[in-house]
C-alpha positions as CSV (number, residue, x, y, z in Angstrom):
1,M,0.0,0.0,0.0
2,A,1.3,3.5,-0.9
3,E,2.6,5.6,1.9
4,T,0.2,8.5,2.7
5,K,1.1,12.0,3.6
6,N,0.0,11.3,7.2
7,D,2.3,8.3,7.3
8,I,5.2,10.5,6.1
9,V,4.4,13.1,8.8
10,S,4.2,10.5,11.5
11,N,7.6,8.9,10.5
12,L,9.2,12.3,10.4
13,L,7.9,13.4,13.8
14,E,9.0,10.1,15.4
15,A,12.5,10.6,14.0
16,G,12.6,14.1,15.5
17,I,13.2,15.9,12.2
18,H,11.4,19.0,13.5
19,F,14.0,19.8,16.2
20,G,16.2,22.5,14.9
21,Q,19.3,24.2,16.4
22,R,19.4,26.5,19.4
23,R,17.7,29.8,19.0
24,S,21.1,31.6,19.3
25,N,22.5,29.5,16.4
26,W,20.3,30.0,13.4
27,N,20.3,31.4,9.9
28,P,17.7,34.1,9.3
29,K,17.2,32.7,5.8
30,M,15.5,29.7,7.4
31,K,12.8,31.8,9.0
32,P,10.1,30.8,6.4
33,Y,10.7,27.2,7.5
34,I,10.5,27.7,11.3
35,W,7.3,27.1,13.2
36,G,8.4,28.5,16.5
37,V,10.7,28.1,19.6
38,R,10.4,25.6,22.4
39,N,12.9,25.2,25.3
40,G,15.4,27.4,23.5
41,L,15.3,25.3,20.3
42,H,13.8,26.3,16.9
43,I,11.0,24.0,15.9
44,I,10.9,23.4,12.1
45,D,7.5,23.6,10.4
46,I,6.8,20.0,9.5
47,R,4.6,21.1,6.7
48,E,7.5,22.7,5.0
49,T,9.6,19.6,5.5
50,V,6.9,17.4,3.8
51,K,6.6,19.9,1.0
52,G,10.3,19.8,0.3
53,L,10.4,16.1,0.6
54,L,7.6,15.5,-1.8
55,L,9.0,17.9,-4.4
56,A,12.4,16.2,-4.1
57,K,10.9,12.8,-4.5
58,K,9.0,13.9,-7.6
59,Y,12.1,15.3,-9.2
60,I,14.3,12.3,-8.3
61,K,11.8,9.9,-9.8
62,E,11.9,11.8,-13.0
63,V,15.7,12.0,-13.1
64,V,16.2,8.3,-12.5
65,A,13.4,7.3,-14.9
66,S,15.2,9.3,-17.6
67,G,18.2,7.1,-17.3
68,K,20.4,9.3,-15.1
69,D,21.6,8.6,-11.6
70,V,21.4,10.7,-8.4
71,V,24.6,11.0,-6.4
72,F,24.1,11.2,-2.6
73,V,26.7,13.1,-0.5
74,G,26.9,12.7,3.3
75,T,30.4,13.1,4.7
76,K,29.4,14.0,8.2
77,R,29.6,11.1,10.7
78,Q,25.9,10.9,11.3
79,A,25.1,10.5,7.6
80,Q,27.8,8.1,6.4
81,S,26.2,4.8,7.4
82,A,22.7,5.5,6.0
83,V,24.0,7.0,2.8
84,Q,26.3,4.1,2.0
85,K,23.6,1.5,3.0
86,Y,20.7,2.8,1.0
87,C,22.8,3.8,-2.0
88,T,24.4,0.5,-2.3
89,E,21.0,-1.3,-2.2
90,A,19.7,1.0,-4.9
91,S,22.9,1.0,-7.0
92,M,23.2,4.8,-6.8
93,P,26.5,6.6,-6.5
94,W,27.5,8.0,-3.1
95,V,30.3,9.9,-1.3
96,T,30.8,9.5,2.4
97,E,34.4,10.5,2.8
98,R,36.0,13.8,2.1
99,W,34.8,15.3,-1.2
100,L,37.7,15.4,-3.6
101,G,38.0,18.6,-5.5
102,G,37.2,17.9,-9.2
103,T,35.0,14.8,-8.5
104,L,32.6,16.3,-11.0
105,T,34.3,19.2,-12.7
106,N,37.4,17.1,-13.5
107,F,35.5,13.9,-14.0
108,R,37.9,12.5,-16.6
109,T,40.8,12.5,-14.1
110,I,38.6,10.8,-11.5
111,R,37.8,8.1,-14.0
112,E,41.6,7.6,-14.5
113,R,42.0,7.2,-10.7
114,L,39.3,4.5,-10.8
115,K,41.0,2.8,-13.7
116,R,44.2,2.8,-11.5
117,L,42.1,1.1,-8.8
118,N,41.1,-1.6,-11.1
119,E,44.7,-2.2,-12.1
120,L,45.7,-2.5,-8.4
121,E,42.9,-4.9,-7.6
122,A,44.0,-7.0,-10.6
123,L,47.5,-7.2,-9.1
124,V,46.1,-8.4,-5.8
125,D,43.6,-10.8,-7.3
126,S,46.1,-12.4,-9.6
127,G,48.7,-12.7,-6.8
128,E,51.2,-10.8,-8.9
129,I,51.6,-8.3,-6.1
130,E,53.4,-10.9,-4.1
131,T,56.3,-10.8,-6.6
132,Y,57.0,-7.2,-5.7
133,S,59.4,-6.1,-2.9
134,K,57.9,-5.6,0.6
135,K,58.3,-1.9,0.3
136,M,56.6,-1.6,-3.1
137,K,53.8,-4.0,-2.0
138,S,53.1,-1.8,1.0
139,Q,53.1,1.3,-1.1
140,L,50.7,-0.2,-3.6
141,M,48.3,-1.4,-0.9
142,R,48.2,2.0,0.7
143,E,47.4,3.6,-2.7
144,K,44.7,1.0,-3.3
145,A,43.1,1.7,0.2
146,K,43.2,5.4,-0.3
147,I,41.5,5.3,-3.7
148,T,38.9,2.8,-2.4
149,R,38.1,5.0,0.6
150,N,37.6,8.1,-1.4
151,L,36.1,6.9,-4.6
152,D,34.5,3.5,-4.0
153,G,31.0,4.9,-3.9
154,I,31.2,6.4,-7.5
155,R,33.0,3.5,-9.2
156,A,29.9,2.7,-11.3
157,M,29.2,6.3,-12.1
158,N,30.3,6.4,-15.8
159,K,28.8,9.7,-16.5
160,L,27.8,12.9,-14.7
161,P,24.8,12.5,-12.4
162,G,21.4,14.0,-13.1
163,A,21.0,15.4,-9.6
164,M,22.8,15.6,-6.3
165,V,21.4,15.0,-2.7
166,V,23.4,16.4,0.2
167,I,23.0,15.8,3.9
168,D,23.7,19.2,5.7
169,A,24.3,21.7,2.9
170,N,26.6,23.7,5.1
171,N,29.0,20.7,5.3
172,E,29.0,20.0,1.6
173,T,29.7,23.4,0.0
174,N,32.5,22.0,-2.2
175,A,30.3,19.4,-3.7
176,L,27.4,21.9,-4.2
177,R,29.8,24.3,-5.8
178,E,30.8,21.8,-8.5
179,A,27.2,20.7,-9.1
180,T,26.2,24.3,-9.6
181,A,29.0,24.9,-12.0
182,L,27.8,22.0,-14.1
183,N,24.1,22.9,-13.8
184,I,23.4,19.8,-11.9
185,P,20.2,20.3,-9.8
186,T,20.7,19.9,-6.0
187,I,18.6,18.7,-3.1
188,G,19.6,19.1,0.5
189,L,18.5,18.4,4.1
190,I,19.0,21.7,5.8
191,D,18.8,22.5,9.5
192,T,17.9,25.9,11.0
193,D,21.5,27.0,10.9
194,G,21.8,26.3,7.2
195,D,21.4,28.4,4.0
196,P,18.5,27.1,1.9
197,G,19.8,29.1,-1.0
198,L,22.7,26.6,-1.4
199,V,20.4,24.1,-3.0
200,D,17.6,24.1,-5.6
201,I,15.2,22.0,-3.4
202,P,15.7,22.5,0.3
203,I,14.3,19.9,2.8
204,P,14.1,21.7,6.1
205,G,14.9,19.3,8.9
206,N,17.2,18.1,11.6
207,D,20.5,17.1,9.9
208,D,22.3,16.0,13.1
209,S,20.1,13.1,14.1
210,L,20.9,9.6,12.9
211,R,17.1,8.7,12.8
212,S,16.2,12.0,11.1
213,I,18.8,11.5,8.4
214,E,17.9,7.9,7.8
215,V,14.2,8.5,7.5
216,V,14.8,11.2,4.8
217,I,17.2,9.0,2.8
218,A,14.9,6.0,3.0
219,D,12.0,8.1,1.7
220,L,14.1,9.6,-1.1
221,M,15.2,6.1,-2.0
222,S,11.6,5.0,-2.5
223,A,11.5,7.6,-5.3
224,V,14.7,6.2,-6.7
225,S,13.1,2.7,-6.8
226,E,10.0,4.0,-8.6
227,G,12.2,5.8,-11.1
228,L,14.3,2.6,-11.7
229,Q,11.1,0.6,-12.4
230,L,10.0,3.2,-15.0
231,R,13.5,3.1,-16.5
232,R,13.5,-0.6,-16.8
233,A,10.1,-0.7,-18.3
234,A,11.1,2.0,-20.9
235,E,14.3,0.0,-21.7
236,A,12.3,-3.2,-22.1
237,E,9.8,-1.4,-24.4
238,A,12.7,0.1,-26.4
239,A,14.3,-3.3,-26.8
240,K,11.1,-4.9,-27.9
241,K,10.5,-2.2,-30.5
242,A,14.1,-2.5,-31.7
243,E,13.6,-6.3,-32.1
244,E,10.4,-5.8,-34.0
245,E,12.0,-3.3,-36.3
246,A,14.9,-5.7,-36.9
247,K,12.5,-8.5,-37.8
248,A,10.6,-6.2,-40.2
249,A,13.8,-5.1,-41.9
250,A,15.0,-8.7,-42.2
251,S,11.6,-9.7,-43.7
252,Q,11.8,-6.8,-46.2
253,E,15.3,-7.8,-47.2
254,E,14.3,-11.4,-47.7
255,T,11.4,-10.3,-49.9
256,K,13.9,-8.2,-52.1
257,R,16.2,-11.2,-52.3
258,S,13.5,-13.5,-53.4
259,S,12.5,-11.0,-56.2
260,R,16.1,-10.8,-57.4
261,T,16.4,-14.6,-57.7
262,A,12.9,-15.2,-59.3
263,F,14.6,-16.1,-62.6
264,K,17.1,-18.9,-61.9
265,A,20.2,-19.6,-63.9
266,D,19.0,-23.0,-65.0
267,D,15.6,-21.8,-66.3
268,P,15.2,-22.6,-70.1
269,A,15.9,-19.7,-72.5
270,P,12.9,-18.4,-74.5
271,A,12.3,-20.5,-77.7
272,I,13.3,-18.9,-81.0
273,E,11.5,-20.1,-84.2
274,P,13.8,-21.0,-87.2
275,E,11.9,-18.5,-89.4
276,Q,12.9,-15.7,-86.9
277,T,16.6,-16.7,-87.1
278,A,16.6,-16.8,-90.9
279,T,15.0,-13.4,-91.1
280,A,17.5,-11.8,-88.7
281,V,20.5,-13.3,-90.6
282,A,19.1,-12.0,-93.9
283,E,18.7,-8.5,-92.4
284,L,22.3,-8.4,-91.1
285,T,23.6,-9.6,-94.5
286,D,21.7,-6.9,-96.4
287,N,23.0,-4.2,-94.0
288,D,26.6,-5.3,-94.4
289,A,26.3,-5.3,-98.2
290,S,24.8,-1.8,-98.2
291,N,27.6,-0.5,-96.0
292,D,30.2,-2.0,-98.4
293,A,28.6,-0.3,-101.4
294,K,28.9,3.0,-99.7
């Protein structure tokens, strides 16, 4: 059964997503998303959270259905586990360690680093690395671990993503800067101390709580799943259409081939009557004589 808006609100409230930062630690740009103050804490308007979440889900579904991926970025400790878990399950790219400058804007170089990781893994898997000196082996293993730690989540990202989701926009300004430079739409979970202008679709909410972060990521992943279903259905339909067109083309070619071979080489030649042959020879002889006379 599809999740209702009431279900979403209930899950969000249970996760404590409405608890913002202390009143003394806030960004005035978040005022439209704040319901009030309680015990010195800003309370986020849950209606604004739901609005942002639904808008984000709608967009993510469209992006994934179109054949593009959504990269999730959560390098703060509270976000790392949930981001890696849900993205791995959905086969979406993710970054949970330090954002490397140029991850998007210098994507070709990043792909070269991942190619290097494949080479190092091949050395280990084949056992060839054991033939190296102890010092060289240690150096190569450290290099492999470093690349894996920083880039493992985007190994399958062969092209730029269609959108980016960040947990705590204030903490992911470098990633957001690159996405903005490449016109990649951004979505972000933003607390009351954040700047909603950093992303295209802000989701106001507690970005420090493990439960709050997980419930948001899980809900966004439901949109990813729906988008993947639409993508697979479209791919299956396209494959079916291509197969039908190939069959039609083959049938048409076979028809042409049959027409070209309608007259076989061993078919008897048309019969020529003796009278026709004699007349033709006589005409040729007369023509030759006339030409000689001239």
